[in-house]
N, C-alpha and C positions, 0 to 999 in steps of 0.2 A: 472486464473491470470488476464485476461483482465477484467473480471467482477469486481474484487476487485479494479482495477485501476479506472474504470468508476465510481464506487460507492464512490471513494475518499479514499479507503483503502491503506495500505502500500504494496509495492512490497517486495519480499523476500530480496532484497538487502537493502531496507529501514529497515526491521525488524532486520537485523544483525548489523546496524550501531548504535553508541551511540546516546542518546537523545540530547546531546549538543556537540559542537565541540570546542576544545581549541583555544583561540585567538592566532594568529600568527603574527609576525612582518614582514610586507612585505619588509621593507628595509633590514632586516637581511637576507631575502631569496634571495636578489638580486644577491649575490655571494655565492651560496651554496658550502659547503665543499664537497670534493670528497667522504668522508666517512659518510656524513650525510645521515640518512635514508630517503627514498623516501616516500612521503605521498600518499598512494594508496587508501585512503578513497574516495569513489565516492561522487560527489556533489548531495545533495538530490534533487529528482525530484519534480517539483511543482505539487500540487494536482490539479486534473481535476474534474470538476463537469459536470453533465448532468441533463438536466431539467426533464428527465424521469428516474426512477430507472430501473435496468435491468429487473425486473419482469414485469414492465409495457410495455416494448418494445415487449415482447412476445405476450401480449394481444392486441396490436394495430391491427386495421383492415387494413391489407395491401391492400385491394381492394377498400378502400374508395376513393383513388385518381385516380382510373381507370375510364375513362369516360364511361358512360353507353350508349349502342347502342340503337337506336330506334327500336321499334317493326317492324320486317320485314314483308312485304306484302307477301301473298301466291304466289308461283310461278305460273305464267299464263300458261295455256295449250299450247302445240305446235300447230302451224298452219299447213296446208297441206304441204307446201313447206319444212318446218323444219322437218316434219316427213319423207318426201322423202329423204332429205339430210342426216338425221341421219342414214338411211339404206344404201344409195348409197355411201356416202363418204368413209367408211372403204373399200369398194370394189375398189374404184379408188386408194386409198393410198396403198392397198395391191398389185395392179397391177404395180404401179410405186411409190416405197417408196420415191424416190427423187423428186417427183412432188411438186412444191411450193403450198402453201395454196391458193394463189390468182388464180393459174391455176385450182386447184380443184374446187374452188367456181365458176369460169367461166364455167367449163364444167357442173356443176350441174345446173347453170342457163339456159344454152342452152338446156340441156336435159329436164328440166321442161317446158321450153317454147315450145319445139317441141313435147311434150308428147301428145298422143291421149286423147280425152276427156273422154273415158271410164276409162282408167287407172288413169287419174288425178282426176276423180270423186271418185275413190276408196280412194284416200288420203284425199279428201275433206270430205268424209263421216267419215273417222276415226278422222279427226280433229273436226268435229261437235260433235262426240260422246265424245271425250275428253273434249270438252267445256261443254257439259251437265254434265259430271261427276264432273267437276270443280265447276259448279254451285251448285250441290248437296252437295259437300264436303265443300263448303265455302258459305253458304247461306247469310252471313252478308257482303260479299264482295260487295262493291259499285263501279261500273265502271262509271266514268264520261262520259257522252255522247259526242262523237266527230262527226266523219263523219257517214253518213248513213250506215246501214248494207248492205253488198254486196249481190247482188241477188243470189238466189239458182238456180242450174241447174235442168233440168228435172230429172236427175238421183238422185239428193239429195232429191227432193220431193218424188220420188218413194221409195228411201231407208228409208226415214223418216216414210213412211206408212207401209213398209214391214218389218222393223226391228223387231217389237214385235212378228209378226207371225213366222219369221225365228228363233228368239230366243226361242220361245215356242217349236218349232219343234226340236231344237238342245240344250237341257238344258245342262248347264255347259260349253258351248262354250264361248270363249272370243271375244273381239271386232274384232280382225283380221280375224279369220275364218268366222264369221258371215258376215263381210263386203265382203269377197271374194264370199260367196254364193250369196249375193244380187247382186254383180257385174255380176256374171255369169247369173243370171236370167234376168237382164236388157239387157245383150248382146244378149240374145236369143229372145227378144221381137221384134215384127215387128213394123214398123213405125206407123201403125194404133194403135197398143197396147200401144205405147209410147205417143201417142197424148195427153191424158189427163194430163200427168205430164209435157209435153213440153208446154202445154197451161199455166199451173201454172207458169212455168219458164218464159214464155213470159210476163205474167202479173207482175211477181216480178221484171223483168228487167225494165219494165215501171215505176213501183213504185220507184225503185232505181234512175232512171233518174230524176223523179220529186223531190225526197227528196234531191238528190245531188245538184240540181239547187237551192233549198231553202237554203241548207247548205252553198253553195258558196256565195250566196247573204248575208247571215247572217255574214259570215266572213268579207265581204267587209264593212258591216255596223259597225262592231266592230273596224275597223281600224281608 
């Protein structure tokens, strides 16, 4: 019924009414007789028009007016602290479901700050591995250079060198178990055995200090 009305067709009421109406005298109807018949014929409805026929409405592209979103960049890998937080946060919330988010974040920050270097290096190594996997999965991703790369610890240099050997000895193992094995080996090394990697860490720390000084100077020059 609606389709016929939009297209300009007659409604059922219009089809039943006569094609022309008798002329009536308005003055004569000013004082109608009690026995006079009541005119129940409905007033004809004005025809409506639509710029588009009904069949064209169906074929309209309803998505043409929806704004297109820009291509989203790939999700960056988590850093060491985020990895730690993602594992520790559910435990804190389970122990105290009523704890506010701000309080949880404060505890996480304090635990991370007070964490011993061996355990923290474990998370740093996992973050480094995720970063390498990200690079392999997104070879075309370009990161605009900002601040210098943070220095690596002695453990990270050790893990970087030992990971291929441990992975070969434990085929099928994922990042987590391999990292734990490497952390266990590092923990059992004597200071003399750690010395070569600690030396690399010391050199990398000096490199970072030089590059950071240059970076800060370049920031001032751009102001």
